[in-house]
Structure formats: C-alpha cells, structure tokens
N, C-alpha and C positions, 0 to 999 in steps of 0.2 A: 249561599255565600260560605266559604270555609277558608281555612288557613292558607290551603294551596293557591287560593285566588289572590291573596295579598303577594305571595311570592311571585306568581306569574305576572301581575301587574308590575312588579318592581322589575322584573327582567324585560319587560316590553319597553319601558320608557327610560332605559339605561342610555346615557348620553343626551337625553332630552330635559331630564329632572336631575337636580343635584342630590347626592347623599349628603345632607347637611351635617356639620360638626356637632359633636356633644362636648361642651365646654364646662369644666369644673370651676367653680367660684369659690374661693376661700372667703371672701368678704360676705356673700350671700349665705354660705353655709354658717358662718358665725352669727349673722343676724337671725336666721331662720332656725338655728340650733338643730339643723340637720346637715347631712352632707349633700349639698345642691349642685346639680348639673343643669346646664341650660342647652336646651335643644334648639338650634339655631335656625329656625325656618324663616327668620327674617332675612337671611342670606340666600333663600331659595330663589329660583328663576322667578321673575316678575316681583320679587319681594314678599312672597308668601306661599303658604302651603297649597294654595288653590289650584295652582297648575297640576298638581298630582292628580286630583279628581277630574279635572277638566280633560286632561290628555288621556287619562284611561277611560272616560266615557267616549271621547271621540274616536279612539282606535277599536271601540267596540261596535261602531256603526258599520252599516254595509257600504260598499262603494257608491251605490245609488244615492244613499241618504247623505253620504259626504259630498258628493257632486251637487246636490241641492242646497247645500250650505246649512249652517247653525245659526241660531239665535239665542241670545242671553239678555236678561235684564239685570243690571247691577251699576252701583255707583261707586265700585271699588275694586277689591281685589279679584273677585270672581270675574269681572269684566276682563281684566289683564290676563288671568290664567286662560280663559277661553280664547281671547284674541291670540296669544302666544301659541297655544295648542294648534289653533287653525293655521297659524302661519308656518308651523313646523310640518303640518300635513298638507299645505298648499290648497286649502279649501275656503270657499267665501264664508265670512263671518260678519254678522251684524250685532251690535250690542246697543240697546236701548237704555239710555241713562236719563234721569231727571234733569230738568233744565237748569236746577240749581247745583249740579255736580261740579265738584271743585276742577278748575281748568287743568290743573296738573294731572288730573287722573284721566280726564277726557283726551288730553295730548298724549299721555302714556299709551292709552288704549289704541289711539290712532296710529301711533308709532309701531304697534305690533301688527299693523296691517288691516284692522277691523274697520268696518263702516260703522260709524257712530251716529245714531239717531237720538236727538235731545228731545224728550217728549214727557209731559206731565209736570206738575209741581212737586209731586212726591214720589216715592218709590213705588208705591201701590199703582199709581196711574201709569208710570213707566211699564210696570209688569203687565198690565192689562193690554197696553199698546203692542208689546212685544209678543205676547200670545196671539193677538189678531193678525200681527205683521207675519209672524211664522206661519200661521195657517194660510195665508194669502200667497206665500212663496213656496208652500210645501216643504219647508225645512223642518230641522229638528231642534226642539227647545232643549236648552242645556240648563237643567236645574242647578241652583247653587249647592244643595245639600240632600234633598229628599230623593236621591237615586242610587240604586245599588252599585252601579259602576263607579259613581262619584264617590261613594262611602268607602269602596274598596281602594280605590287611588289614594284618598287621605289616609287610610289605615297603614299605607306602607311607611309612614312615620313610626308607627308602632313597631314594624318589623325591623327597621334600622336601629330603633332604641334597644331592642332586645339582642341584637348583634353587638351593639357598642357598649352595653353595660348589662351583662345577662343576670347579675344579682341585684338589679334594681328592686327597691321595696315599693316604691309608690310613683305614679305619674300624674302630673296635673296639667289639665288642658283648658284652654278657654272654650267656652260654649256659646254658640248663637243659634243657628238652625240645628246644630249638632252632628253635622257631617264628619268634623275632624274627630271629636272623642267618640262618635259610634264606631268609627273605622278603627281608631287606635285601641279602644277598650276590647273590641272583638278579636283583633289580631293579637294583642298582648294577653288576654285571658285564655284564648286557645293555646298560646305558648306555654304560659305558666299562670294558672288561676290564682296562685297566692300573691301576685303582684296587684296592689291596689291602684284603682284608676278614679281620680277625682276631677270634677268639672268646676269651672268658675264662671259666674256671670257677674254682670254689673247690676247694682241695686236699681239702676235706671230702667233695666229691661230684663227682669228674671223670669222669662217666658217658660224656659225647660224646667226650671225649680218649681214653678207654680203648676206646670202641666203634670209633673210627676206627684205633686201633692193631690191634683184632682184625677189622677190616674188616666188622663187622656190629654191630647195636645189642645191647648187652649190659647185664644187670643187674649193678649193683655193690653193695658194702656202703658205706653212708655213715655219716659221722660227724656230730654236731650242728653246725650252722653259723648265723651271723647272716645268711647270705645265703639265707634260706630260699626266696626267689622263683626261685633256680636250683638248688635242691637237688632235682633229678629224678634217680632212681636208674636209670632206663632211658629213653634217648631214643626218639623215635617213628621209624618206618622211613621215612616220607616226608621228615621233616626230615634224617635222616641221609644219604639219597641226594642231596639238594640240597647239604648241607654238604660231603659227600665231593668233589663236583664243583666247588664254587665257593668255599669258604672257604680262605684261604691256610694258616692254621695255628690251633691252639688252645693257649693257655697257661693256667696255673694261678696264683692268688695264695693267700696264707693268711689266716687270721682276723685277724691283727693288723694286716696290711696293709690290709685291707678297713676296719677299725675306724678306723685313722688317716687313711685317705682320707675316710671319712664325716665326721670332725671337721674336716678341712682344708676341705672343700666348705662345710660349715656356717659355718665361721669366715671364710673368704676370699672365697666367692661368695655367702654368705648363702642357701644353698640346702639344703633338707632332702631328702636322698637315703637311700634304703634300702640294705642291704648288698649286694644283688644289682646295684643301680644303680651302686653306686660301684665295683664290681669292674673295670669297664672302664677307669676313670681309674686305679685302683690299678695295673693293669698297665702303664700308661705312666709313672706316678711311680717305680715300683720296677724299671724297665728290664726287663721281662720280654720286650719285643720289641726286636729289633734294628733300631730306627727312630732316625734323627737328622736334624734339619733338614728335617723334612717336615711338610706340612699334615695334621694328623691329628685326626679327630673321635671322641670318646669318647661313646657313647650312654649317657646317664643314664637307665635304663630305668624307673625308679619312685621314687616318694617316700613309699610308705606304711610308716611305721616308728613303732613304738610309742613315746610320749613317755618312758616310764619307761626304755626301753633307751637312748634318746638321752641321757638323763641319765647313764647309767652310761658311756657312750662319752666324754662330755665330761669326766667326772671322771677317768677313765683317761688321756685326753689331758693334762689339766692336771698330773697326777702325773708323766708321761712327760717333759713339757717343763719340769719344775721350776717349776711355777707353784702347786704345792699340796703341802704336806707335813704329815705327821701324826707326832707323836712323843710320848713320855712322860718324865717326870722325877720322881724321888723328892725331896721336899722335907721339911725339918723342919716339923713341925706346931706353927707359931708364928705369930703375927699379923704380917703384912707380908711373908712369904716369897712369897706369890703375887704380890704387887704388885711385887716385885723382878724376877721373871721376866717379867712383862707389860712392865715399863718397859724391860728389855733388849730385848725383841722389837720394842717400838714405836720404839725409838731407832734400830733398823735399818730402819725404814720396811716392816716385815712387818705384814700385816693379820690379826688373830686372828679366825678364823671359829668356832671351837668350843672350850670348856673344860670340863673335868669333873675335879672334885678328889674323890678317894676316900680316906676315912680308915680303912676297914675292908676287909681283904681277906687272901687267902692269903699273899701275899708282901709285905704292909705290915706293918712293924713298930711297936709302940706308940711313939708320939712322932713318927711320920712320916706323910706323906700321898703318895698317888700322883697326880701331874698329868697328864692327858691333854689335848693340844692339837692343834688343826687350823690351819694357818696359810697365808695366801695370800701367795706369794712371787714374785719376779720371774723367776728362772732357777735353774739347778743351782748356780751359783756364790753366788748369794744364800743358798741353803739352807746351803752349806758355810760361809759366813761366820756365818750364824745359830748352827751347831752349834759353831763354834770360840769364839764369844763366850760362849755358855752354858757350855761347858767350861771356859774360862778363869775363869769366876766360880765354878768348883768344883762345877758340876751334872753328873750323870751322865745324859746324853741318850741315849734309845733311840728310834732312828728306826723307824717302822712299815714294815718291807718287805712286808708282806702286801698292801699297796696295789698292789703289782706282780704279784700272783698271781691276778688276776681271770680271767686268760685262760692257757693253757698257755705255758710257757716255750718260748724258741727261735724267737722271731719276727723276729729281726734287729734292726737298729738303726733308731731312729725318724728320719723325716725331719726336716731342718731347714728348716721352711717359712716362717719369718718373714723374707721378703725384700722 
C-alpha cells in the first residue's frame, strides 16, 4: 500500500463517489481556538464515507468473484455502502443485519438493491451467520474495515483533504474499527509527514485506544452509545498496525459532548451529523487535544441518524440552554385561575407549548387542580424570572428536573455556543 494506490482508487471511482466539500466554520473556530474546517463526509453517497472503501474493494474483485456476489454484515453505514457499490456494478449483494436493526436502515439498504437477511439478536450473531452464508454461496465477504482495499478507499478522504487545504496542520478522525483513520493517516503522512493525525473514540467503546495501550488489538466491554458507527469492540489487525505507525494520538469524548456537538452542528452549520461523525468536532470543542491557533480539519464521517433520535437531541439541547422549561403548579379549582397563570406567563413573553390540567390524582386534594406546563423561553435567566413572578403571585412552582435525566449525569458543563 503506497500513495499511488490512493490516487488510483480515487480515479477509479470518479462519478461514483463524491468529492465532498471542505467547509470553514467561523463559529467552531472561535469555540475551538483553532482555524476549524469540516470535511463533510455526511454529504457523501449513502450518507457516509463507507462507500469509498466498499466500492474500491468491489472493483478489485475478479469477474468470477463479482458474478458470485458479495456478502456483508452490518447494521448501518457499511451495509448501505456495500449495497450501493454492488448496485453500481450490477452484482448480487446480501447484507445480514441483526433483527433489532433500525427499520430506516433496513429499508435504505433494500432500496440500494441488496437482499437483506435479518438474523441474530446482536451484531456478532449476524456476523457469524453472514460468514456461514457467504461460504455456502461461494461469495466474497466484504469486511467493514480490516481489508487493504477498503482502507485504501477510505484513505481517499485524506487525498482530497491535502488537495483542498495543503497547509493543514492537523486532521481529526472518528475511530471505530480503524479503516477511515488508517487510510487517511497513511495517505496524509506520506504526502506530508508534518501533518498531525488524531483519532477520536467514545468513552463507551475505546477499543483502539486500549489496544494501543496494550500494543495489540484487544476486545473490550462496551456500553451503549449514540455513536454506534464507531462502537467496534475489537479493531482490526491491519488497521491497528497502520494506526500504531502513523496516528499521533487517540482521545475520547463522552455521550453528552457528542450530543451537544450534534445539536450545535445542526443549528449553526445546518448539517445533520450522526454521533460518530460529530465525535471528531466534539474533541476540538471540548479541548481534548492540545491544539491552538492551528488549521485543523474535523472529519464529519457520516450523517445517517434516526430522526426520532435527533428530536430527543434537540429537546435536550433546548433544556440545557434554557430555551425550554417544564413545570407544575397546584391551583384552586375555580374559574379564572388558569387564565391568571397564562397571563403571567405571556406578560413575560414566554411561549406556552403544552398545558395539562388534572382534577383527579393521588396528590390532588378536593377543590384543587394540578397544572402541568411546557414553556418556550429565552435562557436560564428568563426561566428564573418566570419562576419568581409566579412565586410572588402565591403559586408553588415545581420545576421538572427529570428533563435533565435523559442521559447519565456527570458530563460536564454545556458549551456557550451562541457567538
């Protein structure tokens, strides 16, 4: 594997794979205290960088191998990358996904023309089935990351970066199995060894970081994470060897740092980015790397995220920034009492989103009613002002703190990102 391999791969899939934009962000540059650029692989075909490696692997196969078809195991981006690449080449493709795979990802994979088999409760069971199935049909198994042709394909991201910003100082990549950062690091370092390349993992699944500490690929115990695209419990041997040689360091971010970054990218850059894709920028915003006043590129590796999950991320962000509040008040069960509360709220220019008035309940006494309200506010000071006014009018206001319990506690202080 050498630099020419990356250039050759890029030439081979012109018209099939996008050259994705490099977007400078004034907001994120200010927050990260660096000159920050975003490599928008979330705008890639199939919504992630995975199509690069998949297509490069498939075009390396013989005609006989292509005719027999390819098989992959994946619950996400790799599935869609292999399915799309197979469709472009007109070859049979089977993707094995766990039975609990999100319906949106199953449908997307089918729409790219793949045969989808749902097998196993977890990914490891789906993988075992996929390997057996592949043997039974004499097909070729397409590994998600630990394959030289896949790594070369992913590394074309690095080739594009060096063309788009030749004087870049550092590149930050998400790391799961290691295919993306291995390819990027080798392509970039062989172009300019002075460019630093950093990896980012989630604290929920720091398999590559732990493997580097133990000097061999190791299996780790992982916890649930919103960055499922980089939740690989054991990295590949090929990717490990390259990363050990070419990558400067790997750092970790936590779930809330990822969630807040997803919201910031959506709000400020108008880009939908999945948890794994947001991890690279999160590392910069939360100062995980000792970089200052440098030209830094964060690779946003993908944008395939369930819209229902995005809704929860947005709600959480609104609560944290003081733009949404939920509370309850006990009222006398008399005409006009609800109107008094609503008038007090509207006088403060808060926007009522939800109202529920309960007359019967375990803690509601005869002659009283329980009022629950959700209100759109400006900031935390606005919420405090609202609380004070209602309290001065004689109401006992109970703020709903459970809104802050959607994720585990201890994730640090929210960023002030409205600059």
